[in-house]
Biopython code that builds the backbone (N, CA, C, O; Angstrom):
import numpy as np
from Bio.PDB.StructureBuilder import StructureBuilder

atoms = [
    (1, "UNK", "N", (-3.804, -31.040, -67.019)),
    (1, "UNK", "CA", (-4.390, -29.665, -67.126)),
    (1, "UNK", "C", (-4.845, -29.108, -66.090)),
    (1, "UNK", "O", (-5.650, -29.795, -65.461)),
    (2, "UNK", "N", (-4.512, -27.656, -65.508)),
    (2, "UNK", "CA", (-4.549, -26.916, -64.514)),
    (2, "UNK", "C", (-5.521, -26.425, -64.150)),
    (2, "UNK", "O", (-6.380, -26.368, -65.030)),
    (3, "UNK", "N", (-5.982, -25.758, -62.590)),
    (3, "UNK", "CA", (-7.167, -24.813, -62.481)),
    (3, "UNK", "C", (-6.601, -23.578, -62.576)),
    (3, "UNK", "O", (-5.414, -23.353, -62.340)),
    (4, "UNK", "N", (-7.509, -22.666, -62.958)),
    (4, "UNK", "CA", (-7.330, -21.545, -63.342)),
    (4, "UNK", "C", (-8.084, -20.452, -62.164)),
    (4, "UNK", "O", (-9.279, -20.529, -61.882)),
    (5, "UNK", "N", (-7.214, -19.527, -61.607)),
    (5, "UNK", "CA", (-8.131, -18.134, -60.522)),
    (5, "UNK", "C", (-8.111, -17.068, -61.688)),
    (5, "UNK", "O", (-7.265, -16.601, -62.451)),
    (6, "UNK", "N", (-9.964, -16.858, -61.358)),
    (6, "UNK", "CA", (-10.144, -15.565, -62.387)),
    (6, "UNK", "C", (-10.625, -14.372, -61.306)),
    (6, "UNK", "O", (-11.422, -14.611, -60.400)),
    (7, "UNK", "N", (-10.103, -13.228, -61.503)),
    (7, "UNK", "CA", (-10.119, -12.396, -60.224)),
    (7, "UNK", "C", (-11.034, -11.053, -60.937)),
    (7, "UNK", "O", (-10.489, -10.513, -61.899)),
    (8, "UNK", "N", (-11.684, -10.794, -60.724)),
    (8, "UNK", "CA", (-12.671, -9.303, -61.066)),
    (8, "UNK", "C", (-11.776, -8.462, -60.874)),
    (8, "UNK", "O", (-11.528, -8.432, -59.668)),
    (9, "UNK", "N", (-11.028, -7.610, -61.560)),
    (9, "UNK", "CA", (-9.895, -6.521, -61.309)),
    (9, "UNK", "C", (-10.589, -5.274, -61.372)),
    (9, "UNK", "O", (-10.269, -4.498, -60.471)),
    (10, "UNK", "N", (-11.544, -4.812, -62.268)),
    (10, "UNK", "CA", (-12.646, -3.582, -62.455)),
    (10, "UNK", "C", (-13.368, -3.745, -63.361)),
    (10, "UNK", "O", (-13.234, -4.475, -64.344)),
    (11, "UNK", "N", (-14.808, -2.544, -62.853)),
    (11, "UNK", "CA", (-15.846, -2.839, -63.528)),
    (11, "UNK", "C", (-16.154, -1.241, -64.005)),
    (11, "UNK", "O", (-16.112, -0.214, -63.329)),
    (12, "UNK", "N", (-16.420, -1.401, -65.165)),
    (12, "UNK", "CA", (-16.707, 0.037, -65.710)),
    (12, "UNK", "C", (-18.195, 0.367, -66.313)),
    (12, "UNK", "O", (-18.656, -0.458, -67.102)),
    (13, "UNK", "N", (-18.861, 1.358, -66.034)),
    (13, "UNK", "CA", (-20.147, 1.672, -66.328)),
    (13, "UNK", "C", (-19.986, 3.006, -67.264)),
    (13, "UNK", "O", (-19.173, 3.907, -67.056)),
    (14, "UNK", "N", (-20.975, 2.942, -68.389)),
    (14, "UNK", "CA", (-20.968, 4.056, -69.001)),
    (14, "UNK", "C", (-22.769, 4.371, -69.445)),
    (14, "UNK", "O", (-23.423, 4.069, -70.444)),
    (15, "UNK", "N", (-23.198, 5.273, -67.888)),
    (15, "UNK", "CA", (-24.304, 5.703, -68.262)),
    (15, "UNK", "C", (-25.097, 6.124, -69.409)),
    (15, "UNK", "O", (-26.234, 5.707, -69.629)),
    (16, "UNK", "N", (-24.445, 6.991, -70.160)),
    (16, "UNK", "CA", (-24.926, 7.689, -71.248)),
    (16, "UNK", "C", (-24.967, 6.821, -72.483)),
    (16, "UNK", "O", (-25.580, 7.230, -73.469)),
    (17, "UNK", "N", (-24.461, 5.850, -72.494)),
    (17, "UNK", "CA", (-24.582, 4.511, -73.793)),
    (17, "UNK", "C", (-25.676, 3.762, -73.385)),
    (17, "UNK", "O", (-26.372, 3.117, -74.168)),
    (18, "UNK", "N", (-25.940, 3.854, -71.599)),
    (18, "UNK", "CA", (-27.036, 2.667, -71.520)),
    (18, "UNK", "C", (-28.323, 3.406, -71.496)),
    (18, "UNK", "O", (-29.357, 2.774, -71.708)),
    (19, "UNK", "N", (-28.365, 4.693, -71.257)),
    (19, "UNK", "CA", (-29.401, 5.728, -71.406)),
    (19, "UNK", "C", (-29.777, 5.679, -72.814)),
    (19, "UNK", "O", (-30.927, 5.394, -73.147)),
    (20, "UNK", "N", (-28.905, 5.932, -73.612)),
    (20, "UNK", "CA", (-29.204, 6.281, -75.149)),
    (20, "UNK", "C", (-29.794, 5.188, -75.904)),
    (20, "UNK", "O", (-30.906, 5.221, -76.433)),
    (21, "UNK", "N", (-28.795, 4.004, -75.921)),
    (21, "UNK", "CA", (-29.061, 2.355, -76.431)),
    (21, "UNK", "C", (-29.393, 1.122, -75.789)),
    (21, "UNK", "O", (-29.693, 0.144, -76.474)),
    (22, "UNK", "N", (-29.366, 1.062, -74.305)),
    (22, "UNK", "CA", (-29.954, -0.115, -73.706)),
    (22, "UNK", "C", (-31.580, 0.138, -73.482)),
    (22, "UNK", "O", (-32.171, 1.180, -73.200)),
    (23, "UNK", "N", (-32.115, -1.287, -73.727)),
    (23, "UNK", "CA", (-33.235, -1.656, -72.950)),
    (23, "UNK", "C", (-32.920, -1.754, -71.562)),
    (23, "UNK", "O", (-31.830, -1.925, -71.016)),
    (24, "UNK", "N", (-34.367, -1.580, -70.959)),
    (24, "UNK", "CA", (-33.680, -1.732, -69.602)),
    (24, "UNK", "C", (-33.813, -2.891, -69.314)),
    (24, "UNK", "O", (-34.611, -3.613, -69.911)),
    (25, "UNK", "N", (-32.886, -3.396, -68.119)),
    (25, "UNK", "CA", (-32.613, -4.553, -67.554)),
    (25, "UNK", "C", (-33.319, -5.029, -66.130)),
    (25, "UNK", "O", (-33.267, -4.384, -65.083)),
    (26, "UNK", "N", (-33.896, -6.119, -66.294)),
    (26, "UNK", "CA", (-34.188, -6.744, -64.584)),
    (26, "UNK", "C", (-33.149, -6.665, -63.833)),
    (26, "UNK", "O", (-33.029, -5.902, -62.875)),
    (27, "UNK", "N", (-32.234, -7.557, -64.282)),
    (27, "UNK", "CA", (-30.766, -7.901, -63.852)),
    (27, "UNK", "C", (-29.491, -7.507, -64.022)),
    (27, "UNK", "O", (-28.860, -8.368, -64.634)),
    (28, "UNK", "N", (-28.778, -6.461, -63.704)),
    (28, "UNK", "CA", (-27.664, -6.630, -64.080)),
    (28, "UNK", "C", (-26.374, -7.388, -63.787)),
    (28, "UNK", "O", (-26.480, -8.487, -63.243)),
    (29, "UNK", "N", (-25.318, -6.974, -64.053)),
    (29, "UNK", "CA", (-24.078, -8.053, -63.508)),
    (29, "UNK", "C", (-24.099, -8.331, -62.300)),
    (29, "UNK", "O", (-24.289, -7.457, -61.454)),
    (30, "UNK", "N", (-23.887, -9.732, -61.967)),
    (30, "UNK", "CA", (-23.704, -10.012, -60.344)),
    (30, "UNK", "C", (-21.811, -9.865, -59.846)),
    (30, "UNK", "O", (-21.310, -10.074, -58.741)),
    (31, "UNK", "N", (-21.168, -9.457, -61.086)),
    (31, "UNK", "CA", (-19.831, -9.104, -60.508)),
    (31, "UNK", "C", (-19.427, -8.051, -59.824)),
    (31, "UNK", "O", (-19.900, -6.932, -60.020)),
    (32, "UNK", "N", (-18.427, -8.326, -58.870)),
    (32, "UNK", "CA", (-18.104, -7.056, -58.008)),
    (32, "UNK", "C", (-16.370, -7.420, -58.081)),
    (32, "UNK", "O", (-15.850, -8.514, -58.300)),
    (33, "UNK", "N", (-15.690, -6.058, -57.806)),
    (33, "UNK", "CA", (-13.951, -6.041, -57.961)),
    (33, "UNK", "C", (-13.910, -6.688, -56.873)),
    (33, "UNK", "O", (-14.699, -6.396, -55.975)),
    (34, "UNK", "N", (-12.825, -7.879, -56.693)),
    (34, "UNK", "CA", (-12.184, -8.601, -56.129)),
    (34, "UNK", "C", (-12.660, -9.967, -56.303)),
    (34, "UNK", "O", (-11.929, -10.957, -56.341)),
    (35, "UNK", "N", (-13.897, -9.963, -56.403)),
    (35, "UNK", "CA", (-14.729, -11.390, -56.556)),
    (35, "UNK", "C", (-13.301, -12.215, -57.225)),
    (35, "UNK", "O", (-12.344, -11.706, -57.809)),
    (36, "UNK", "N", (-13.571, -13.710, -56.886)),
    (36, "UNK", "CA", (-12.653, -14.401, -57.044)),
    (36, "UNK", "C", (-13.480, -15.958, -57.692)),
    (36, "UNK", "O", (-14.506, -16.333, -57.123)),
    (37, "UNK", "N", (-12.934, -16.746, -58.867)),
    (37, "UNK", "CA", (-13.767, -17.763, -59.345)),
    (37, "UNK", "C", (-12.579, -18.675, -59.917)),
    (37, "UNK", "O", (-11.905, -18.365, -60.899)),
    (38, "UNK", "N", (-12.423, -19.828, -59.172)),
    (38, "UNK", "CA", (-11.809, -21.039, -59.656)),
    (38, "UNK", "C", (-12.403, -21.901, -60.712)),
    (38, "UNK", "O", (-13.442, -22.545, -60.568)),
    (39, "UNK", "N", (-11.524, -21.861, -61.994)),
    (39, "UNK", "CA", (-12.138, -22.600, -63.117)),
    (39, "UNK", "C", (-11.309, -23.981, -62.562)),
    (39, "UNK", "O", (-10.284, -23.969, -61.882)),
    (40, "UNK", "N", (-11.968, -25.042, -62.995)),
    (40, "UNK", "CA", (-11.611, -26.462, -62.809)),
    (40, "UNK", "C", (-11.220, -26.905, -64.400)),
    (40, "UNK", "O", (-11.977, -27.443, -65.208)),
    (41, "UNK", "N", (-9.818, -26.515, -64.597)),
    (41, "UNK", "CA", (-9.473, -26.580, -65.879)),
    (41, "UNK", "C", (-10.071, -25.825, -66.843)),
    (41, "UNK", "O", (-10.371, -24.761, -66.302)),
    (42, "UNK", "N", (-10.436, -25.815, -68.112)),
    (42, "UNK", "CA", (-11.190, -24.516, -68.989)),
    (42, "UNK", "C", (-12.724, -24.626, -68.678)),
    (42, "UNK", "O", (-13.461, -24.123, -69.525)),
    (43, "UNK", "N", (-13.381, -25.281, -67.455)),
    (43, "UNK", "CA", (-14.963, -25.648, -67.301)),
    (43, "UNK", "C", (-15.158, -24.258, -66.635)),
    (43, "UNK", "O", (-14.361, -23.708, -65.875)),
    (44, "UNK", "N", (-16.636, -23.682, -67.154)),
    (44, "UNK", "CA", (-16.800, -22.450, -66.726)),
    (44, "UNK", "C", (-17.423, -22.800, -65.097)),
    (44, "UNK", "O", (-18.258, -23.632, -64.741)),
    (45, "UNK", "N", (-16.585, -21.725, -64.257)),
    (45, "UNK", "CA", (-17.096, -21.746, -62.713)),
    (45, "UNK", "C", (-18.435, -21.464, -62.862)),
    (45, "UNK", "O", (-18.990, -20.787, -63.728)),
    (46, "UNK", "N", (-19.098, -22.328, -61.496)),
    (46, "UNK", "CA", (-20.320, -22.051, -61.051)),
    (46, "UNK", "C", (-20.843, -20.659, -60.741)),
    (46, "UNK", "O", (-20.354, -20.109, -59.755)),
    (47, "UNK", "N", (-21.744, -20.028, -61.423)),
    (47, "UNK", "CA", (-22.277, -18.549, -61.061)),
    (47, "UNK", "C", (-21.670, -17.417, -62.046)),
    (47, "UNK", "O", (-21.990, -16.232, -61.961)),
    (48, "UNK", "N", (-20.760, -17.925, -62.985)),
    (48, "UNK", "CA", (-19.800, -17.044, -63.796)),
    (48, "UNK", "C", (-20.993, -16.712, -64.908)),
    (48, "UNK", "O", (-21.894, -17.398, -65.392)),
    (49, "UNK", "N", (-20.592, -15.411, -65.071)),
    (49, "UNK", "CA", (-21.469, -14.770, -66.208)),
    (49, "UNK", "C", (-21.118, -15.687, -67.726)),
    (49, "UNK", "O", (-20.052, -15.953, -68.282)),
    (50, "UNK", "N", (-22.596, -16.014, -68.074)),
    (50, "UNK", "CA", (-22.538, -16.772, -69.745)),
    (50, "UNK", "C", (-21.777, -15.661, -70.555)),
    (50, "UNK", "O", (-20.808, -16.007, -71.230)),
    (51, "UNK", "N", (-22.186, -14.276, -70.520)),
    (51, "UNK", "CA", (-21.578, -13.510, -71.622)),
    (51, "UNK", "C", (-19.873, -13.520, -71.435)),
    (51, "UNK", "O", (-19.069, -13.858, -72.304)),
    (52, "UNK", "N", (-19.561, -13.053, -70.058)),
    (52, "UNK", "CA", (-18.342, -13.151, -69.841)),
    (52, "UNK", "C", (-17.345, -14.092, -70.332)),
    (52, "UNK", "O", (-16.343, -13.899, -71.020)),
    (53, "UNK", "N", (-18.041, -15.587, -69.620)),
    (53, "UNK", "CA", (-17.259, -16.536, -70.188)),
    (53, "UNK", "C", (-17.193, -16.796, -71.847)),
    (53, "UNK", "O", (-16.290, -17.431, -72.392)),
    (54, "UNK", "N", (-18.050, -16.330, -72.370)),
    (54, "UNK", "CA", (-17.774, -16.343, -74.102)),
    (54, "UNK", "C", (-16.714, -15.484, -74.290)),
    (54, "UNK", "O", (-16.210, -15.629, -75.403)),
    (55, "UNK", "N", (-16.164, -14.592, -73.564)),
    (55, "UNK", "CA", (-15.126, -13.399, -73.971)),
    (55, "UNK", "C", (-13.622, -14.133, -73.485)),
    (55, "UNK", "O", (-12.580, -14.241, -74.132)),
    (56, "UNK", "N", (-13.886, -14.498, -72.360)),
    (56, "UNK", "CA", (-12.585, -15.290, -71.491)),
    (56, "UNK", "C", (-12.293, -16.730, -71.909)),
    (56, "UNK", "O", (-11.149, -17.185, -71.908)),
    (57, "UNK", "N", (-13.195, -17.313, -72.208)),
    (57, "UNK", "CA", (-12.743, -18.907, -71.965)),
    (57, "UNK", "C", (-11.683, -19.382, -73.059)),
    (57, "UNK", "O", (-11.284, -20.541, -72.946)),
    (58, "UNK", "N", (-11.293, -18.773, -73.881)),
    (58, "UNK", "CA", (-10.395, -18.785, -75.042)),
    (58, "UNK", "C", (-8.688, -18.828, -74.480)),
    (58, "UNK", "O", (-7.639, -19.293, -74.924)),
    (59, "UNK", "N", (-9.090, -18.088, -73.298)),
    (59, "UNK", "CA", (-7.452, -17.551, -72.373)),
    (59, "UNK", "C", (-7.462, -18.628, -71.299)),
    (59, "UNK", "O", (-6.405, -19.224, -71.093)),
    (60, "UNK", "N", (-8.749, -19.001, -70.460)),
    (60, "UNK", "CA", (-8.549, -20.013, -69.714)),
    (60, "UNK", "C", (-8.217, -21.175, -70.354)),
    (60, "UNK", "O", (-7.107, -21.606, -70.041)),
    (61, "UNK", "N", (-8.780, -21.761, -71.084)),
    (61, "UNK", "CA", (-8.375, -22.480, -72.033)),
    (61, "UNK", "C", (-7.082, -23.004, -72.207)),
    (61, "UNK", "O", (-6.833, -24.195, -72.021)),
    (62, "UNK", "N", (-6.239, -22.164, -72.559)),
    (62, "UNK", "CA", (-5.136, -22.175, -73.079)),
    (62, "UNK", "C", (-3.989, -22.245, -71.963)),
    (62, "UNK", "O", (-2.893, -22.796, -72.067)),
    (63, "UNK", "N", (-4.539, -21.517, -70.820)),
    (63, "UNK", "CA", (-3.839, -21.561, -69.918)),
    (63, "UNK", "C", (-3.687, -22.921, -69.003)),
    (63, "UNK", "O", (-2.789, -23.524, -68.416)),
    (64, "UNK", "N", (-4.895, -23.026, -69.201)),
    (64, "UNK", "CA", (-5.329, -24.599, -68.221)),
    (64, "UNK", "C", (-4.488, -25.751, -69.006)),
    (64, "UNK", "O", (-4.328, -26.757, -68.316)),
    (65, "UNK", "N", (-3.980, -25.802, -70.169)),
    (65, "UNK", "CA", (-3.749, -26.509, -71.263)),
    (65, "UNK", "C", (-2.011, -26.269, -70.682)),
    (65, "UNK", "O", (-1.229, -27.166, -70.997)),
    (66, "UNK", "N", (-1.483, -25.136, -69.896)),
    (66, "UNK", "CA", (-0.005, -25.325, -69.949)),
    (66, "UNK", "C", (0.430, -24.046, -71.130)),
    (66, "UNK", "O", (1.511, -23.457, -71.097)),
    (67, "UNK", "N", (-0.327, -23.865, -71.833)),
    (67, "UNK", "CA", (-0.038, -22.550, -72.664)),
    (67, "UNK", "C", (-0.060, -20.971, -72.147)),
    (67, "UNK", "O", (-0.377, -20.695, -70.989)),
    (68, "UNK", "N", (0.213, -20.226, -72.870)),
    (68, "UNK", "CA", (0.443, -18.610, -72.237)),
    (68, "UNK", "C", (1.052, -17.533, -73.455)),
    (68, "UNK", "O", (0.788, -17.714, -74.643)),
    (69, "UNK", "N", (1.632, -16.756, -73.123)),
    (69, "UNK", "CA", (2.279, -15.766, -73.616)),
    (69, "UNK", "C", (1.789, -15.494, -74.609)),
    (69, "UNK", "O", (2.201, -15.726, -75.746)),
    (70, "UNK", "N", (0.665, -14.865, -74.212)),
    (70, "UNK", "CA", (-0.419, -14.242, -75.305)),
    (70, "UNK", "C", (0.194, -13.157, -76.290)),
    (70, "UNK", "O", (1.165, -12.550, -75.838)),
    (71, "UNK", "N", (-0.144, -12.890, -77.316)),
    (71, "UNK", "CA", (0.312, -11.777, -78.134)),
    (71, "UNK", "C", (2.198, -11.435, -77.981)),
    (71, "UNK", "O", (2.749, -10.335, -77.999)),
    (72, "UNK", "N", (2.759, -12.654, -77.853)),
    (72, "UNK", "CA", (4.088, -12.157, -77.856)),
    (72, "UNK", "C", (5.029, -11.482, -76.777)),
    (72, "UNK", "O", (5.940, -10.668, -76.931)),
    (73, "UNK", "N", (4.420, -12.193, -75.410)),
    (73, "UNK", "CA", (5.066, -11.143, -74.381)),
    (73, "UNK", "C", (4.207, -9.885, -73.777)),
    (73, "UNK", "O", (4.721, -8.984, -73.114)),
    (74, "UNK", "N", (2.971, -9.959, -74.076)),
    (74, "UNK", "CA", (2.240, -8.855, -73.554)),
    (74, "UNK", "C", (1.822, -9.026, -71.828)),
    (74, "UNK", "O", (1.664, -8.009, -71.153)),
    (75, "UNK", "N", (1.702, -10.111, -71.350)),
    (75, "UNK", "CA", (1.785, -10.184, -69.932)),
    (75, "UNK", "C", (3.127, -10.281, -69.443)),
    (75, "UNK", "O", (3.963, -10.936, -70.066)),
    (76, "UNK", "N", (3.468, -9.541, -68.128)),
    (76, "UNK", "CA", (4.861, -9.707, -67.317)),
    (76, "UNK", "C", (4.820, -10.915, -67.066)),
    (76, "UNK", "O", (5.982, -11.322, -67.084)),
    (77, "UNK", "N", (3.979, -11.896, -66.791)),
    (77, "UNK", "CA", (3.817, -13.517, -66.416)),
    (77, "UNK", "C", (2.872, -14.111, -67.365)),
    (77, "UNK", "O", (1.644, -14.015, -67.349)),
    (78, "UNK", "N", (3.725, -14.826, -68.309)),
    (78, "UNK", "CA", (3.281, -15.567, -69.232)),
    (78, "UNK", "C", (2.277, -16.227, -68.851)),
    (78, "UNK", "O", (1.347, -16.170, -69.655)),
    (79, "UNK", "N", (2.040, -16.990, -67.709)),
    (79, "UNK", "CA", (0.978, -17.546, -67.323)),
    (79, "UNK", "C", (-0.225, -16.928, -66.879)),
    (79, "UNK", "O", (-0.873, -17.560, -66.045)),
    (80, "UNK", "N", (-0.723, -15.669, -67.314)),
    (80, "UNK", "CA", (-1.727, -14.863, -67.177)),
    (80, "UNK", "C", (-2.097, -14.254, -68.490)),
    (80, "UNK", "O", (-1.565, -14.379, -69.594)),
    (81, "UNK", "N", (-3.303, -13.456, -68.041)),
    (81, "UNK", "CA", (-4.057, -12.919, -69.369)),
    (81, "UNK", "C", (-5.068, -11.960, -68.439)),
    (81, "UNK", "O", (-5.906, -12.343, -67.623)),
    (82, "UNK", "N", (-4.787, -10.855, -68.749)),
    (82, "UNK", "CA", (-5.907, -9.688, -68.487)),
    (82, "UNK", "C", (-7.025, -9.359, -69.594)),
    (82, "UNK", "O", (-6.819, -8.579, -70.524)),
    (83, "UNK", "N", (-8.207, -10.030, -69.392)),
    (83, "UNK", "CA", (-9.181, -9.993, -70.668)),
    (83, "UNK", "C", (-10.427, -9.263, -69.799)),
    (83, "UNK", "O", (-10.720, -9.384, -68.610)),
    (84, "UNK", "N", (-11.017, -8.491, -70.822)),
    (84, "UNK", "CA", (-12.549, -7.635, -70.420)),
    (84, "UNK", "C", (-13.610, -8.730, -71.147)),
    (84, "UNK", "O", (-13.333, -9.327, -72.187)),
    (85, "UNK", "N", (-14.698, -8.860, -70.507)),
    (85, "UNK", "CA", (-15.806, -8.961, -71.075)),
    (85, "UNK", "C", (-16.497, -8.022, -72.254)),
    (85, "UNK", "O", (-16.412, -6.795, -72.195)),
    (86, "UNK", "N", (-17.127, -8.644, -73.236)),
    (86, "UNK", "CA", (-17.718, -7.954, -74.368)),
    (86, "UNK", "C", (-18.738, -6.711, -74.091)),
    (86, "UNK", "O", (-18.801, -5.736, -74.839)),
    (87, "UNK", "N", (-19.415, -6.855, -73.084)),
    (87, "UNK", "CA", (-20.565, -5.923, -72.597)),
    (87, "UNK", "C", (-19.787, -4.498, -72.483)),
    (87, "UNK", "O", (-18.988, -4.031, -71.671)),
    (88, "UNK", "N", (-20.564, -3.897, -74.009)),
    (88, "UNK", "CA", (-20.014, -2.265, -74.400)),
    (88, "UNK", "C", (-20.596, -1.475, -72.935)),
    (88, "UNK", "O", (-19.790, -0.668, -72.471)),
    (89, "UNK", "N", (-21.828, -1.621, -72.217)),
    (89, "UNK", "CA", (-22.308, -0.786, -71.424)),
    (89, "UNK", "C", (-21.951, -0.864, -69.971)),
    (89, "UNK", "O", (-22.311, -0.034, -69.136)),
    (90, "UNK", "N", (-21.037, -2.182, -69.671)),
    (90, "UNK", "CA", (-20.850, -2.339, -68.208)),
    (90, "UNK", "C", (-19.644, -3.336, -68.711)),
    (90, "UNK", "O", (-19.927, -4.526, -68.567)),
    (91, "UNK", "N", (-18.398, -3.075, -69.254)),
    (91, "UNK", "CA", (-17.353, -4.202, -68.877)),
    (91, "UNK", "C", (-16.728, -4.479, -67.837)),
    (91, "UNK", "O", (-16.469, -3.620, -66.994)),
    (92, "UNK", "N", (-16.401, -5.659, -67.731)),
    (92, "UNK", "CA", (-15.870, -6.180, -66.679)),
    (92, "UNK", "C", (-14.128, -6.843, -66.887)),
    (92, "UNK", "O", (-13.954, -7.805, -67.635)),
    (93, "UNK", "N", (-13.218, -6.347, -66.311)),
    (93, "UNK", "CA", (-11.955, -6.935, -66.384)),
    (93, "UNK", "C", (-11.705, -7.868, -65.507)),
    (93, "UNK", "O", (-11.784, -7.780, -64.281)),
    (94, "UNK", "N", (-11.269, -9.160, -66.433)),
    (94, "UNK", "CA", (-10.499, -10.131, -65.513)),
    (94, "UNK", "C", (-9.338, -10.503, -65.387)),
    (94, "UNK", "O", (-8.670, -10.544, -66.421)),
    (95, "UNK", "N", (-8.809, -10.828, -64.330)),
    (95, "UNK", "CA", (-7.129, -11.348, -64.272)),
    (95, "UNK", "C", (-7.073, -12.802, -64.203)),
    (95, "UNK", "O", (-7.354, -13.279, -63.104)),
    (96, "UNK", "N", (-6.770, -13.613, -65.145)),
    (96, "UNK", "CA", (-6.687, -14.915, -65.386)),
    (96, "UNK", "C", (-5.041, -15.455, -64.922)),
    (96, "UNK", "O", (-3.986, -14.926, -65.272)),
    (97, "UNK", "N", (-5.183, -16.424, -64.211)),
    (97, "UNK", "CA", (-3.872, -17.101, -63.715)),
    (97, "UNK", "C", (-4.025, -18.668, -63.784)),
    (97, "UNK", "O", (-5.156, -19.141, -63.668)),
    (98, "UNK", "N", (-3.170, -19.317, -63.929)),
    (98, "UNK", "CA", (-3.116, -20.344, -64.349)),
    (98, "UNK", "C", (-2.542, -20.705, -62.881)),
    (98, "UNK", "O", (-1.652, -20.029, -62.366)),
    (99, "UNK", "N", (-3.125, -21.827, -62.250)),
    (99, "UNK", "CA", (-2.413, -22.437, -60.970)),
    (99, "UNK", "C", (-1.551, -23.229, -60.712)),
    (99, "UNK", "O", (-1.222, -23.425, -61.882)),
    (100, "UNK", "N", (-0.920, -23.837, -60.174)),
    (100, "UNK", "CA", (0.169, -25.182, -60.132)),
    (100, "UNK", "C", (-0.961, -26.145, -59.708)),
    (100, "UNK", "O", (-0.497, -27.282, -59.804)),
    (101, "UNK", "N", (-2.372, -26.195, -59.238)),
    (101, "UNK", "CA", (-2.999, -27.238, -58.847)),
    (101, "UNK", "C", (-3.739, -27.984, -60.075)),
    (101, "UNK", "O", (-4.371, -27.374, -60.937)),
    (102, "UNK", "N", (-3.599, -29.187, -60.044)),
    (102, "UNK", "CA", (-4.165, -29.793, -61.033)),
    (102, "UNK", "C", (-5.767, -29.836, -61.280)),
    (102, "UNK", "O", (-6.459, -30.028, -60.280)),
    (103, "UNK", "N", (-6.348, -29.689, -62.407)),
    (103, "UNK", "CA", (-7.568, -29.773, -62.352)),
    (103, "UNK", "C", (-8.183, -31.196, -61.594)),
    (103, "UNK", "O", (-7.433, -32.135, -61.325)),
    (104, "UNK", "N", (-9.507, -31.212, -61.320)),
    (104, "UNK", "CA", (-9.629, -32.512, -61.551)),
    (104, "UNK", "C", (-10.778, -33.399, -62.251)),
    (104, "UNK", "O", (-10.646, -34.620, -62.342)),
]
sb = StructureBuilder()
sb.init_structure("model")
sb.init_model(0)
sb.init_chain("A")
sb.init_seg("    ")
for serial, (resi, resn, name, xyz) in enumerate(atoms, 1):
    if name == "N":
        sb.init_residue(resn, " ", resi, " ")
    sb.init_atom(name, np.array(xyz, "f"), 0.0, 1.0, " ", f" {name:<3s}", serial, name[0])
structure = sb.get_structure()
């Protein structure tokens, strides 16, 4: 099993939807563009958003176990994936790469 690098690529925010539909939050997302996490195999990295992990973990699991080539050639590099979290108010897009380094 391999380690995977997870990089925050983009963050989007929909203030009109937040104002109309979301209850006020005490704490929003801790992500920022360029932030990098290393997953030890398919284990959730410390400090990684639980909700975002639910969205990306199936792809991390496949890449950590040597798989890839999602959706029949979707990504130029078959050992990568570009996945967004399921937050409809402030989605975050992650680039996931299988590393050559073995998981511990």
